[in-house]
C-alpha positions as CSV (number, residue, x, y, z in Angstrom):
1,M,0.0,0.0,0.0
2,T,1.6,3.5,-1.0
3,R,1.4,5.7,2.2
4,I,0.0,9.0,1.6
5,S,1.8,12.4,2.9
6,L,-0.6,14.9,4.4
7,P,1.4,17.3,4.3
8,E,2.4,16.9,0.3
9,T,-1.7,16.6,-0.1
10,A,-2.2,19.6,1.7
11,H,0.4,21.5,-0.5
12,Q,-1.6,20.2,-3.6
13,I,-4.7,21.8,-2.3
14,I,-3.0,25.4,-1.5
15,V,-0.9,24.5,-5.1
16,A,-5.0,25.3,-6.5
17,H,-5.9,28.3,-4.9
18,I,-2.7,30.2,-4.7
19,R,-1.2,32.6,-6.5
20,P,2.0,35.1,-7.1
21,G,1.0,38.1,-5.2
22,D,-1.4,36.9,-3.0
23,I,-1.5,36.9,1.2
24,A,-1.2,33.8,3.4
25,I,-0.9,32.8,6.5
26,D,1.1,29.9,8.5
27,A,-1.2,29.4,11.8
28,T,1.6,26.6,13.3
29,T,5.0,27.3,11.6
30,G,6.4,24.5,13.6
31,N,10.0,23.8,11.9
32,G,9.1,26.4,9.2
33,H,8.3,23.9,5.8
34,D,4.9,25.5,5.6
35,T,5.8,28.6,5.8
36,L,9.1,28.3,3.3
37,F,6.3,26.5,1.1
38,L,3.6,29.1,0.6
39,A,6.5,32.2,0.6
40,R,7.3,30.5,-2.7
41,Q,3.5,30.1,-3.9
42,V,2.9,33.7,-3.6
43,G,7.1,35.7,-4.8
44,P,8.3,38.2,-4.3
45,Q,4.6,40.2,-4.5
46,G,2.9,38.4,-2.1
47,H,2.9,37.9,1.6
48,V,2.8,35.3,4.1
49,Y,2.4,35.3,8.6
50,G,3.5,33.2,10.5
51,F,2.6,32.5,14.0
52,D,4.2,29.8,17.2
53,I,4.4,30.3,20.6
54,Q,7.4,28.2,20.8
55,S,11.3,30.1,20.0
56,Q,12.5,26.9,18.9
57,A,10.1,27.5,16.4
58,I,10.2,30.7,15.3
59,T,14.0,30.5,15.2
60,A,14.1,27.1,12.9
61,T,11.5,28.9,10.4
62,R,13.5,32.0,10.4
63,Q,16.7,29.8,9.2
64,R,15.0,28.0,7.1
65,L,13.8,31.2,5.0
66,A,17.1,32.8,5.5
67,E,18.6,29.8,3.8
68,A,16.0,30.2,0.7
69,Q,16.3,34.1,0.5
70,R,12.8,34.3,1.6
71,Q,12.8,36.2,4.7
72,G,12.0,39.7,3.4
73,Q,8.3,38.3,2.4
74,V,7.6,36.4,5.3
75,T,6.3,38.0,9.0
76,L,6.8,36.1,11.9
77,F,5.2,36.5,15.5
78,Q,5.6,34.2,18.6
79,A,2.6,34.4,19.2
80,S,-0.7,31.8,19.4
81,H,-2.3,31.0,16.2
82,A,-5.6,32.6,17.9
83,D,-3.9,35.7,18.2
84,M,-4.3,36.1,14.0
85,A,-7.2,38.8,13.6
86,A,-5.0,41.2,16.0
87,K,-1.6,40.7,14.2
88,I,-2.7,40.6,11.2
89,P,-2.8,44.1,9.1
90,V,-7.2,45.3,9.5
91,D,-6.9,46.3,5.5
92,L,-6.2,42.5,5.1
93,H,-9.4,41.2,7.0
94,G,-11.1,39.2,4.5
95,R,-8.3,39.2,1.5
96,I,-6.1,36.2,2.7
97,Q,-5.9,33.8,0.1
98,A,-4.4,30.8,1.9
99,I,-4.4,29.4,5.9
100,M,-2.7,25.9,7.1
101,F,-3.0,24.9,10.1
102,N,-0.3,22.1,11.2
103,L,-2.0,20.7,14.4
104,G,0.5,18.9,17.0
105,Y,3.6,19.3,18.9
106,L,6.8,20.7,17.2
107,P,8.5,17.7,15.7
108,G,11.7,17.4,17.6
109,S,10.9,19.1,21.1
110,D,9.0,19.3,23.9
111,K,6.1,16.4,23.0
112,S,4.4,18.3,26.1
113,V,3.7,21.5,24.3
114,I,1.2,21.3,22.0
115,T,-1.5,23.3,20.1
116,R,-4.8,22.8,22.2
117,S,-8.4,22.7,21.1
118,E,-9.5,26.4,23.0
119,S,-7.0,28.0,20.9
120,T,-7.2,25.5,17.9
121,L,-10.8,26.5,17.4
122,A,-10.9,30.3,18.3
123,A,-7.7,30.9,15.8
124,L,-9.8,28.6,13.1
125,A,-13.1,30.7,14.0
126,C,-10.5,33.4,13.4
127,A,-9.3,32.1,10.4
128,T,-12.5,32.3,8.7
129,R,-12.8,35.6,9.2
130,L,-9.5,36.1,7.8
131,L,-10.0,33.8,4.4
132,A,-10.8,35.8,0.9
133,P,-14.3,34.7,-1.0
134,S,-12.9,31.7,-2.8
135,G,-9.7,31.3,-0.1
136,V,-8.4,28.0,1.1
137,M,-7.1,26.9,4.7
138,T,-5.9,23.4,5.8
139,V,-6.3,21.6,8.5
140,L,-3.8,18.7,9.3
141,A,-4.6,17.4,12.9
142,Y,-3.8,14.8,15.1
143,P,-5.0,12.4,17.4
144,G,-1.8,9.9,17.8
145,H,-0.4,12.1,20.8
146,A,-1.8,13.1,24.0
147,G,-4.7,15.8,23.8
148,G,-4.3,15.4,19.9
149,D,-7.3,12.7,20.2
150,H,-9.8,15.7,21.8
151,E,-8.7,19.2,18.9
152,T,-9.2,16.4,16.5
153,A,-12.7,15.2,17.7
154,Q,-13.1,19.1,18.5
155,V,-11.8,20.3,15.2
156,Q,-14.3,18.1,13.3
157,T,-17.3,19.0,15.5
158,W,-16.8,22.5,14.7
159,L,-16.3,22.2,10.9
160,E,-19.8,20.6,11.4
161,T,-21.4,23.8,12.2
162,L,-20.2,25.9,9.2
163,N,-22.3,27.5,7.3
164,P,-22.8,26.0,4.3
165,N,-23.9,28.5,2.3
166,R,-20.7,29.9,3.2
167,F,-18.2,27.3,3.4
168,D,-17.1,23.6,2.0
169,H,-15.4,21.8,4.0
170,R,-14.6,17.4,3.5
171,I,-11.8,15.2,5.2
172,V,-9.4,14.5,2.3
173,Y,-7.9,11.8,4.1
174,S,-8.6,10.0,7.3
175,N,-7.6,6.1,7.7
176,V,-10.9,4.9,9.3
177,D,-9.0,1.6,10.8
178,K,-6.8,3.6,13.0
179,A,-8.6,5.6,15.0
180,C,-4.8,7.5,15.7
181,A,-4.0,8.1,12.3
182,P,-4.0,12.0,11.3
183,R,-6.5,13.8,9.2
184,L,-6.2,15.9,6.7
185,Y,-9.5,18.7,6.4
186,H,-10.1,21.1,3.5
187,I,-12.0,24.1,3.7
188,D,-13.1,26.6,0.8
189,K,-14.5,30.0,1.2
190,R,-17.1,30.3,-1.0
191,R,-17.4,33.4,-3.2
């Protein structure tokens, strides 16, 4: 059986929706892979805003961007993703073309420092307001670690509350045979 890379699948979803010059958000920068990916997609004319509560994540992301010479088109915040609305310039609210969430913990770090459902749900609600009409959001959730099962269930419940006249959402991948398998969600904001 071929193994599916969910981060790569999330990238494929984003590529179909984002263009040079767009504005994007990496709601959980981690080690900077999605941040760099978004920076490459929006190009020098666009901009990416990245969020993470851990200084280690911001440092790793900053280094990855510097190595790729993309740091000038990214603004990083050592802050909760729930604080997006306060950090993103007001004139960009409703103009963000893509937002990526990669929940859980920072790979290679303290696994007790994780995204929490309270802040994640607040961030998701904020993200729906920041997204442009026809904007896209991906959420990669990991129920297989302590706290991740609760957060994933909360994300799933939240998705079911979205207004179907304004948002189209679906699970792109979920291995129903394994309750702890990661899940990738795709949300489109309708025009």
